[in-house]
C-alpha positions as CSV (number, residue, x, y, z in Angstrom):
1,X,98.6,77.2,110.6
2,X,99.6,76.1,107.6
3,X,102.7,73.9,107.7
4,X,104.9,73.9,104.0
5,X,105.7,70.8,102.6
6,X,109.5,72.4,101.6
7,X,112.4,75.0,103.2
8,X,113.5,77.6,101.6
9,X,117.5,75.8,100.9
10,X,115.4,73.5,99.1
11,X,113.9,76.5,97.4
12,X,116.7,77.4,96.7
13,X,118.5,74.1,95.3
14,X,115.4,74.1,93.0
15,X,115.6,77.4,91.3
16,X,119.9,76.8,90.9
17,X,118.8,73.6,88.9
18,X,117.1,76.5,86.6
19,X,120.2,78.6,86.1
20,X,120.2,79.7,82.2
21,X,117.0,77.7,81.6
22,X,114.1,78.5,80.0
23,X,111.2,78.4,82.6
24,X,107.2,79.4,83.4
25,X,106.4,81.8,85.7
26,X,103.2,82.2,87.3
27,X,102.5,85.3,89.6
28,X,99.8,85.5,92.2
29,X,99.7,89.7,91.8
30,X,96.2,89.4,94.0
31,X,92.6,90.2,93.8
32,X,92.3,87.4,91.3
33,X,95.1,89.2,88.9
34,X,97.8,86.6,87.5
35,X,100.8,87.4,85.6
36,X,102.0,84.4,83.4
37,X,105.2,84.8,81.2
38,X,108.2,82.6,79.9
39,X,111.9,83.5,80.0
40,X,115.2,82.3,81.3
41,X,116.4,82.5,84.6
42,X,119.2,84.4,84.0
43,X,120.9,85.2,88.3
44,X,121.3,83.4,90.7
45,X,121.5,85.3,94.0
46,X,121.7,84.6,98.0
47,X,118.3,86.6,99.0
48,X,117.3,86.3,95.2
49,X,117.1,85.6,91.2
50,X,116.4,87.1,88.2
51,X,113.9,86.3,85.6
52,X,115.2,88.0,81.9
53,X,111.3,87.3,80.4
54,X,111.1,86.1,76.0
55,X,108.8,89.6,75.5
56,X,111.1,91.4,73.3
57,X,108.7,94.9,74.0
58,X,110.0,94.4,78.1
59,X,113.3,95.9,78.7
60,X,115.0,95.3,82.0
61,X,114.8,91.2,84.3
62,X,112.6,90.7,86.9
63,X,113.6,90.1,90.2
64,X,111.6,87.5,92.6
65,X,112.3,86.4,96.4
66,X,112.6,82.8,97.6
67,X,110.6,83.2,100.4
68,X,107.8,84.5,97.5
69,X,108.3,81.4,95.8
70,X,107.5,79.3,100.0
71,X,104.7,81.4,100.2
72,X,103.2,80.3,97.3
73,X,103.1,83.8,95.4
74,X,105.4,82.8,92.6
75,X,105.5,79.8,90.7
76,X,108.4,78.8,88.3
77,X,108.7,75.6,87.0
78,X,111.0,74.7,83.7
79,X,110.0,74.8,80.4
80,X,109.1,72.2,77.7
81,X,111.0,71.5,75.1
82,X,107.4,70.6,73.1
83,X,108.0,73.3,70.8
């Protein structure tokens, strides 16, 4: 069993710090499929958080649970301002 480096509370705090900021999201879909996009972290809730992608063709939001971040299936990091 792999011991996690952090717990759910620290993951929630980290995600809450990115609220209303641009973030880079990496999602592991399995079978060597990875989805990467950038967007605005638009909602932070007790069980999940939502990201509004910057893509104009994408209608709606995507939502992820904090457990997905803890397990490593979803990675969220703040967007670099070097654009």
